[in-house]
C-alpha positions in Angstrom: 128.9 73.9 87.0 127.0 75.3 90.0 128.7 72.8 92.4 132.1 73.8 91.1 131.4 77.5 91.5 130.2 76.9 95.1 133.5 75.1 95.9 135.8 77.4 93.9 134.1 80.8 93.2 135.5 83.0 90.5 135.3 86.6 91.9 136.7 88.1 88.7 133.4 87.3 86.9 131.0 87.6 89.9 127.3 88.5 89.2 127.5 90.6 92.4 130.4 92.9 91.8 130.6 94.1 95.5 130.8 90.5 96.7 133.5 89.7 94.2 135.5 92.7 95.2 135.1 91.8 98.9 136.2 88.3 98.3 139.4 89.5 96.6 140.2 92.4 98.8 138.8 91.8 102.3 137.9 88.2 103.0 137.0 88.8 106.7 134.4 91.4 105.7 133.1 89.1 102.9 132.7 86.2 105.3 131.0 88.4 107.9 128.5 89.7 105.3 127.9 86.2 103.9 127.2 84.9 107.5 124.7 87.8 108.1 122.9 87.2 104.9 122.7 83.5 105.5 121.2 84.0 108.9 118.6 86.5 107.5 117.6 84.7 104.3 118.3 81.0 105.0 117.7 80.7 108.8 114.8 83.0 109.4 116.6 86.0 111.0 118.8 86.7 114.0 116.4 88.2 116.4 115.4 84.9 118.0 111.8 86.1 118.1 109.2 83.7 116.8 107.8 84.6 113.4 104.2 85.4 112.8 102.4 83.0 110.4 102.2 85.9 107.8 106.0 86.4 107.9 106.8 84.6 104.7 106.4 81.0 103.5 105.7 78.4 106.1 106.7 74.7 105.9 104.0 72.3 104.9 102.6 70.0 107.6 103.6 66.4 107.4 101.0 64.0 106.1 101.0 62.2 109.5 100.5 65.4 111.5 97.6 64.7 113.9 96.6 68.3 113.8 95.8 68.0 110.1 93.5 64.9 110.4 89.9 65.2 109.6 87.5 64.7 112.6 85.8 61.4 112.5 88.2 59.8 110.2 
C-alpha cells in the first residue's frame, strides 16, 4: 500500500491537507516545497556547512573502521 501511494498519491485523502491542496492546485509550488523539505530532512540541510557531532543522529562506524579498533589488538 505504501509503495502504491508513493507512486500514485491520493491528494483527496492526504494526511497533510496543505500538501494535498498544493498537489492538486499548484504542482510547481508542491514540487518546490517537497524538494526543500527533502534537502532539510533527508540530506542534512542546504547550507553546505559541516554539521557538528551534536547536530542530530550520526551514522555508525563500520566494523572495519581502523579508528574504532582497540589499541594492542
